[in-house]
N, C-alpha and C positions, 0 to 999 in steps of 0.2 A: 471696589466694584459694588454694584447694587445687588439687591436680592434677586431682581429679575435676571441679571447677568449670570449669577450663580445657578439659577434655575435652568438657564439655557445650557450651561456647562454640564450640569448633572444629567440633563436630558441627552446631551450629546454622548456623554460617557456611557449612559445606559443603552443607547442605541448601538454604540460601538461594541460594548461588551456582549450584548445580545447577538449581534451579527457574528462576532468572532467565536462565541461559544457554539452557535449553530453551525458555523462553517467548520469548526474543529470536529464536531460530531459527524457532519456529512463526509468529511475527509476520512474519518474512521470507518464509516459505512462503505465508502468507495474502496478502501483497502481490503474489505472482506468480500467484495463482490467479484464476479467473474468479469472477463473482458467486455461482455455485452452490456452489463449493467453498471460497470465502473464509470463509463463516460457520463451517464445520467447524473450519478451522485457527485462526480467531480464538477460538472457544469453547474449543478445547483449550488454547490459550495462556493464556486467562483462568483456566481451571481449574488449570493447572499453577502459574501465578504466585500465584494466591490461596491455594491449599493450601500452597504452599511458604512463602509469607510467614507464614501462620498457624502452620505447624509450626515455622518458625524461631523465632518469638516464644516459643512454649511450651517448646521445647527449651532456648532460652537462659534461660528463667526457672528451669530446673533448676539453673543456676549460682548462683542466689540462695539463701542459706542463713539464712533468718530463724529466730530462736529461738522459734518458735511453730508450732503446727499450722496448716496452710494447706489450702484447698480452693477449687473453682470452682463457681459457679452455672451450670447447664446452659444456660439461655436466653441470658444475655449471652455465654457462650462461643461458642454457635452464631452469635449475631449478629456477633461479632468476625470469624468466618470469612467471613460474608456481606459484611461491609464490604470485606474484601480482594478477594473474588471479584468482586462487583458494581461495585466502584470501578475494577478493572482493565479492565472491559469497555469503557466509553466512552474511557478513556485510550488503549487499544490501537486502538480504532476511529478515533481522530483521526489516527493516523499511517499509516493504510492507503492514503491518497491517493498517487498516483504521485510527486508532488513536494510534500510537505506544507510549508506556509509556516511562518514562525517562530512565528506565533500558535498554530498547531495543536501544534507541538512544546512550547511553553511551557505551553499548556493541558493537554496530556497529562501533562507532568511534574508540574504542580500537582495534577492529579487523582490521579495515582499517589501522590505524597507525602501528599496529604490522606487517601486511602483507607488507606494503610499506617499513618498516625498514628491514624486512626479505629479500625483494627483493634487497634492497640497499647493505646490507652487504654480501648477497650471490653473488651479482654481483661483489663486491669488492674482494671477495675470489676467484673469477674466474680469476682475473688478474694474469698474468705471466710476471715477469720482473727480472732484476738482483738485487734482494734485497728483502726486506720484508716491510709489513705495520705495523705501530705502531699507536694505537688508544688511545686517551685521554678519560678515562672513564666518566669524567664529561660532555664532549661534547656529547658523545654517549647517556647518560641518558637524557640530556636536549633535544636532537634531537627527541628521541623516545617519550618522554613525551609531548613535544610541538606538535608533529605530531598527537598524539592521541587526544589531547585537540582540536586542530583545526578540525580534522576529526569529532569529536563529535559535535562541533559547526555547522558543515555543515548541520546537520539535525535539526537545531533550528526551521526552518519553513517547516518541511517536510509535514505538513498537507496543506500547501499552494502552493505545487509544481505545481498546475495548473496555477499559476500566473508566468509570465515571470520573474518578479523581484526576486521571491523566487528561481527559477532555477539558475539565474545568481549568487545570493548570495551563494547558495550551491556550485556551481562550483568554486567560488573564495576561499571559505574556504578549499575545497578539494585540490586545487592546492597549497594553502599556506601550508597545512599540508605536501604535497610532498616536496615542496621547503625547508621547515624547516628541515625535516629529511635529505635531501640530503646535503644542504649547511652547516648546523651546524655540521653534521657528518664529512663532508669533511674538515671543518675548524679544527677539532681535529684529523685529519689523517696526518701522516708523512710517506714519502717514505724513507726507510733506505736502502742504497746500500749494496750489498753483493758481493760475489765472484763467485756464481753459475749463469750460463746463464739461461734465461727464456726458459722453455721447455713445451711441451704439450698444446700449445695454438695457437690461430689464431692471427696473427699479426694485431694490430689495424690499421685502415686506414680511411681516410676521405670518400672515396667512399662507404665503407661498412656502415659507420655511416649514410651517406646521404641516402643510399638505405633503411636502416631500418626506418629512419625518413619519407621518401616518402611513404613507405609501410604503416606505421601507419597513415599518413595523408590521404591516400586513404581509409583506413578502417574507419577512423573517418568521412571522407566525405561521404562515402557510407551509413554509419549509419545515418548521418545527413539527407541525402536525403530520406532515408526510414522513418525517424521520421517526417520530414516535410510533406511528402506525406500522412503519416498516420494522422497527425494533420489536414491537409487540408481535407482529406476524412471524418475525424471525424466531422469537422466543417460543411461540406456539409450535413452529415447525421443529425446533430443536427438542422441545419436550416430546413431540410425537416421535421424533427419531430415537430419542433415548428410550421411550416406551417400547418401540419396536426392537431395539437392541436388547433390552431386558427380556422382552417376550421371547426372543430367539434363544435365550439361555435357559429357559425352563424346560421341564420334561413333559409338560402338558401341551396339547395343541391349543393355541389361542387364536381367536378371531375377533376383530372389531367390526361392529356393524352399526348402521343407522337405520332405524325402522325396519329391521330384518334383512337389510341388504348388506352383503359383506363388503367392507371397505379395505380390509387388510387381513392377512393370515400369516402366522409365523411358519418357520421351516418345519417344525414338528408336525403341525396340522397338515401342511402340504404333503409331507412324507406319509402321514397316516392315511390321507385321502387319495394318495397316488396322483396328485395334481400339482399345479404351480400356483404361486400367489396371483399371477396375472389371470390364470384360469378361474380362480375362485372369486376374484374381485368382481363385483357387480351381480353375483348370483344371490338368490334368495337363500337364507339360512335353512329354511324348511326343505329345500331341494335335496340337501345332503342327509336329512333325517328320515328314517323309516316312517311310512305313513302312520303306523299304529302308535308312534311315539310323539306325534306332533302336538297332541294335547298337553303332553308333559313339557314340550319345548316352549309353548306359547308364553307361560309366565316368565320364562327366562329371557325372552326377547324384550320384555318391558321391565326387566330387573325387579319383578314383583316378589321374588322369593330369594331367600338367602340360604336355602338348603342345597344339599348335593343330591341329585337324582341320577337315575340310570336310564339311558336311552340307547337305541341302536342307530348307527349311521351306515350309509351305503358308500362304498368306495368305487373308484373307476372300474376295478376288475370284478364288480358285482359281488364282492364279498361283503358280509355284514359284520361290523365291529360293535362290541358292547363297550360303552364308554360311560364314565361319570361326567355329569355336567354341572357346572356352577356358573353364576353370572353376577355381574355388578354393573352399575351405571357409572360412566366416566365422561370426561370431555376429551374429545380427540380433535386436534387442530382447531381448537376454539369452539367446537360445536358439541351439543349433547350427543352422546353415543353410548353404546353398551359393549362390554367385553364378555365373551363366553369362553370358558376353559373346558376342554374336553380331555379326559385322561383315559387312555386305552386300557381297559381291564379285561379284554377278551381272554388273554392267557390265564389271568387270575381266575376268571369264572370257569374256564376249562379245568384248571387244577382243582378248584373247589368242587366242581361237578364230579371230577374223577375221585376225589377223596370221599365225597358223599356217596358215590356209587360203591366204592370199596367198603364204606362203613355200613351200607345197607344190604349189600349183595355178596354172596359167596364168590370168591375170586375164581374158583375152579369151575363151578357149574353155571354161574350167572343167576342162580336162584336167590331168593331173599335169604338173608342170614338170620341168626337168632335175634338180633336186635330189632330188625324190621318185623319179624314174626311176632315177637312179644308185644310190640306196639299195636299191630293190627288185631291181635288176639284180644287185647284188653278192650279195644273199641268195639269189637264184635260182640263180646260178652255183654257189654253195656246195652247194646242194641237189641239183645234177645229179650229184654223186658217187654218190648212192644212188638217184636217180630217173631217169626217162627224160630225154633231152636237152631243152634249152630252145632256142627259136629267136627271134632278134632280127630284126625287119623295120624297116629304115630307109626312110622314105617322103619323097620330095621332089616337090612339085607342079610340073607342067609348065605353062608359059605363065602362071604366076601373076604374074610381074613385069610382063608386058604388061597384065594386068588392073589392077594398081596404078597403072602409069604412065598408062593411058588413062582410068580412071574414078576414081582417087584412093584414098587409104587407107581411108576409111570403107567404100567398096564392097569393098575387099580384105579388110577385117576381117570383113564379113558373109560373104564367101566362106569364110574360114577357119573361121567358126562352123558353116557348113553342112558343111564337110569333117569337122570334129570330130564332129558329130552322126552323120554317115554311118559314120564309122569305129567309133564306139561301138556302133552297131547290128550290126556285123559280127562282133564278138568274143564270146568266152565271158565268164562272170562272173569267172573267175580270171585272165583276161588283163589286161594293163595297157596303156592307150593314153596317150601323152604327146606334148605339143608341146615340142620342144627349142628352138625359136626360129625366127622368120620363118615360112617355109612348110615347115619340116622337122618331120616327125612320126616317132614310133617306136612300135612295138607289140612287147611282150614276151609270148611264148607259153611258159609253163612246162609241163613234163611233157607233151610232145606228140610228134608224128612229123613227118618231112619232108613226107609227103603232105599232112598237115593244114596245114602252113605254106605249102606251094605253093598249096594250094586257097584259103587266105586271101589270098595275094598276088594271085591271079587275080581274086578277088571285089573286092579293093580297086581294082585297075586298072579293072575293069568298072564299078564303082559311081562312082568319081570321074571317069569319062569321060562320065557323063551330064550334061546341061546343068544349070546352077545359075541359078535365077531370083532376082534381087535388085533390089528397087525397080522392077520391070517390065523389067529388063534380062535377057536370056538370055546367059549366059556359059558358055564352053566351056573347061575345063581338063583336065588329066590327071594321071597320077602315074607315077613311076618307083620301083621297090622294090628294095632290096638286102637279101639274107638271109645270115645266118651262124648257126652253131650252137655251143652250148657243151655239152659240152667238146670237140666234134669239131674246130672251127676255132680255138677259143681257150679258155683256162681262167681268164682275168682279164677284168674289166669293160672296162678300157680297150682291151685287145686285141680283145675281141668287138665293141666299138663301131667300132674301126678296120676290122676285117674286113668288117662289114656296110657301112661307109661306102665301102670299096674296091669292094664289089659294087654299091653304088648308083651310084658313079661310072661303072662299066663299063656299067650299064644306061642311063645318060643318054647316054654316048658312042655307044652302039649304036642310038640313035634314039628314046629316051624311050618312055614309055607301055608299059613292060615291066618284068619283074623279072629279077634275076640273082643266082645263088648265089655265095658266096665260093669261089674256087678257088686252089690253089697257083700262085704266079706273080703274084698280085695284090699281093705284098708288096714291090713296088719301093720303096714309101715307107718300109718298114722299113729297108731298106738305106740310104736317104737319111737316115733318123733316126740310124742308127749313125754315119754320116759327120759329121753335125752334132755328135753327142756327142763324137767324137774331137777335132774342131776346138774345141769348147767347153772341153775339158780343157786343151788347149794355151793357149787364150786366158786361162784362169784362172791357169795357171802363169806366163804371161808378163805377166799383169796388163794386157792390152790392152783389157779391157772398160771402159766409161765409166760414171760415176755422174752422173745428171742430177737436178736439183732442181725440184720443182713447188711453188709457194707455197700456203700455207694462209692465207686472208684472213678477218679478223674482219668480219662483216656490219655491225656497228654503227659501229666506229671506222674501218673501211676500212684497217686496218693489217695488214701481213704479220706473222702471229704464229708462223709456222713453215714448214718445208719438209719434203716427203716425198722421201726418197732413192729413186731408181728406176734400176735397172741397164739399160744400153743396150749393144748389141753391133753394131759395124760390121765385117762380115767382109770380108777383103781380096778375095775372089772373089764372094761372094754379096751383098755390100752389107749394108744394114741388115736384121737378123733380128729379128723381133718377139719381145718377152719371152713372149708367149703361146705361141710355138713352142719357145724354148729353155729356159724355166723348167721346164715339165713334163719335158723330157728330163733336166735337171739333177736333178730330184727323183727320177725313176725310177732314175737311174744312181748316185746318191749324191754327185754333184758339187755338190749344193746346200749341203753343209757348207763346203767351201772358198770357194764363191761367196758365201755369206752372210757369212763372215768377212771376205772382201775388201771387200764393200760396206760393212760396218760400219766397218772401219778407215779406208777412204777418206772416208766421210761424216763420221765423228767428227773426223778430222784437219782437215776443212774447217770443221766447225761450232764447233770450240773458239774460233775468232776471232769468232764471231757475238756480238751482244748477248745478255745472259743471259736475256732474256725471249723469245727466239726459239727455238722447239722444233725439234729434229731428229727426224723420224719415220722409222723403219726397219722394213721388213716382215720378219717371221719366218715361214719355211715350216714347216708341220707336221712335215716330215721332220727339221728341225733339232732338234726335241725328242727325237729318238732319241739325241742326244748327252747323256749324263748330266752332263757338265761344262759344259753350255751357260750356266747362270747365272754360273759362275766365269769362263768365257772372256769373256763380255760385260763383267762388272765389271772384270776385269783390263785389257781393252782401253780402256775409258773412263778408267780410273785412269792407265794408262800414257800415254795421249794427252792427258790433262788436260781432259776434258769433264765438267762437273758432272752427277751422276746425274739431277738434276731437269730437265735440259735434254734428256734422251733419252726418247723415246716409242717403245715397241715395239708394232707393229701385228700382231695375230694374227687368224686366222679361227677360227670356232667348230669347224672340223674338228680343230683342235689338241686339243680336249678330248674327242674322240669315242673314239679308240682306247684311250688310257690316261689317263683324265682325272685320276686321283689323282696320277700322276707329273707330268703337265703342270701341274696346279694347284700342286703343291709347288714346281716351278721358278718359276712366275709369282709365287708369294708370296715366294720368296727374292729375286727381282728387285725386287719392289715394296717389300720391307722395306729394300732398299738405297736407295730413293728414286726408282727408275726408274718412269716412268708406263707403264701398260698400256692399250691401246686395242683394242676389238673391231671388226675390219674386216668389211665386207660384211654388216652386220647385216640380218636379215630374209630372207636367202637360204637358211638352213639350218634343220634341225629342232631344233637344240639351243639356239637363241637365248634362249628364256625361262628355261630351266633354268640356262643358263650365267650369266646376269645374277644369279641367286640364289646360285650357287656361289662366284663370285669378285667382289670389289669393284673392277670396272673403273673407270678414270678417264674413259674416253670410249668412245663407240660411233660408228661411221661408217655412214651410210645408203648402201646399195649404189647404184651408178649406174643399175642397172636400174629402180629406182623413180623416180630423179630425171629420167630421160630423158622420161617421160610426164607430168611435172608441168604443171599448167595445161591439159592436154589430156585425160588419162584420169582419171576420178573415182576409180577404184580406186587408182591410183598416188598420187593426192593424199591420199586417206584413209589410205593406208598410211604415208605420210610424217608426216602429222599424228599418227597413233597412235604411231609411233616417237618423235617429239619429245615427246609427252605422257608416254610411258613414261620417256624420259630425264630429263625434269624431275622426275617423281615419285621417281626413284631418284637424283636429284642427280648425273646424269652429263652431261658435256659431249657435244654432238652435232655431228658434222661431216658435211656432205653432199658426196659426191664425184661427179664426172662432170657438173659444171655447165657447160653449153655454150651456153645461150641466155639472153637477158635475161628471158624468160618464166619460166624455171626459177629464176633468181636472185630475181626479184620474189616468186614463190610461196614460196620458202624464207624470205626475209626476213619476209614477212607471217606465216608460220607460226611465227616465233620461233627459227629456226635461228641458232646463234651463229657458226659457222665454215663456210666453203665452200671448195671446191677444184674446179678443172676448167679446160678450155681457155679458157673465157671470161675467166678471171682470170689465166691464165698457163700456158703449155705448159712441160713439163719442159725444163730448159736445163742446160748444163754448169756454169754458174756461177750462184749465187743472184742474184736481183734486188736492187737497193739496198734497204736497210732504211729505207724512207721510207713515207709514207702511200700506200696502194694506190689512191688516187683515180685515178691515171693508168691503173691496170689495170682497176679496177672501173667498169663503165659506169654512167651515171646511172640511177637507178631510174625516172626519168620519160622516159627516152629511148626 
């Protein structure tokens, strides 16, 4: 054969393979479509296969070089194409079933082989030349049989046609079946010359054959483009469906939008907005956002920010939800879009507001508490430099203890509520009324005069001297008031509080139910304080202070899991001096630095012999953070004395992070990086608790004893403890409750899920740690 003949054969095989491969792909598409779209893809596959087989045959015939003029009759030629096309239709239909049985596959292969053979021999019969054709029966039978077998094998992986490899394999077997029928049959075909010229046909020519090949290639190409586009569109829709499935598994509300118009929303968002996906689709995202938050929303619509912001959204029931919003740019169904995530934090904000309210306000009276009062007092004193003086009134109720003793605490609480209400009615809007504890109240009068302060003191005494009716009881109390002024009497908060307290003491000593201004000469306690400071300095130098240890007990295992080191001072002349008295003196005088180092060294030297799972807790004063070498000093101490860093726990109060939070946080991170644990002490009593927990990854937080004291008695205290425990669990923080003194408190903490407790009920501070055994002997029975 010549090179030209081989070229025709290769072109024929290429056309056949292309049409078979495309037909196999289209059959695969038809198998995945519904009844409505199945017919379209099946018809396209039939057309591609039939035209491809027909073109393959006639292009391959160009490789034949008979020594005679040759042509084709029109009708048989068209009929041959019809055989290929209409024969493929039932064959392909048989394999459209989800799991075609062997019979269907064999029948499909037989029909395909038969239709290809019919096309071949019909096409041969259309030939017109000077002679006739002679077929060898053996070759004909072999060609048809082998074609049917190969066509049947083409459906061997029909169930896996979604895989590209299966499609290629099917195309190969189909083209092999076509090639077997054509070339084996042609091998058994002879051209016998005759005497009659060829009539009734169209003379064969290269241009006509090339035209048919080009037309078939165009059809195959068009079908391939359609199939690829459909496959791409199908992939895009599958990706979108998978995206929606994943989105419905999240806890956040998600919506997908294009230019601010909602395209889709997940079930969480629909539930959050009390709407449906259909009801949200087509709406503007801005419609569900509160008007005041739309400026915050705008950057998220264009995915210009990667931060998490807070906005408010409106739901169908006219409720307002507080949510966190985050956004990203994505492609959805092949087009640019954006996804917005909304997390409902309404309940969290309510819980935080509740905790913050309890932290700043007295639970019984609703007045500001000591923490809030101290904060405002400090700011007010600073402002007195440029404004008129501020006056502080300290108020102590007269005969209140008798009311409590005679009628009980519930009646006493009602009296305190009446007092708070009367005091609030007496002051200006800019004044601050606070309950500092027990029956002690304070009023801060910023930017006022001495006459106004005296007038208020007189009205307080007069108002609180009126009878109080509680549950049918007529109760008589009174009040003593001490006044001091800033900056006249003091320029610091603590000094102003002391001055007003001295004045209050004098008012009570002079007969109660009166007021008294601070005067020079009331500062005897100042001199007393100086004496204590001097003695404390000597005690630190001589190391005559003691370190006592209070156990920390696991609620579940009832084992001692650690000890808190507490400094104690027994004065040779004054006896035991309370830490509440000498620690503030140490902080104000700077003695807290050597005192803290002494406590650390003594306790570490003791704890190094403890079991490795027993923790040593040591308190750090905010003033110690003024030492820039604090982390290095602590690390050097435990290294020198041989205590593992993991066994040391440093307790700090949130006030550490108020004055210079960046420096304090840097120190804490340095200590934590070394393996030392950090605990947040007195949680819930200060205004920075919530922000502090976000700023620094604490290992533990301790519930302040002020909340524990009223557990099981006061609902507000109980709810506060539950809120703190819930927050600790959500932040994966250990929680210790301190100040446990009664079985009621212990049972309430155990029921709430508190892990570690501390207090006099479990063990008082002692010079030597208790034995490291089960704390059952210390911990009373929960049922006792």
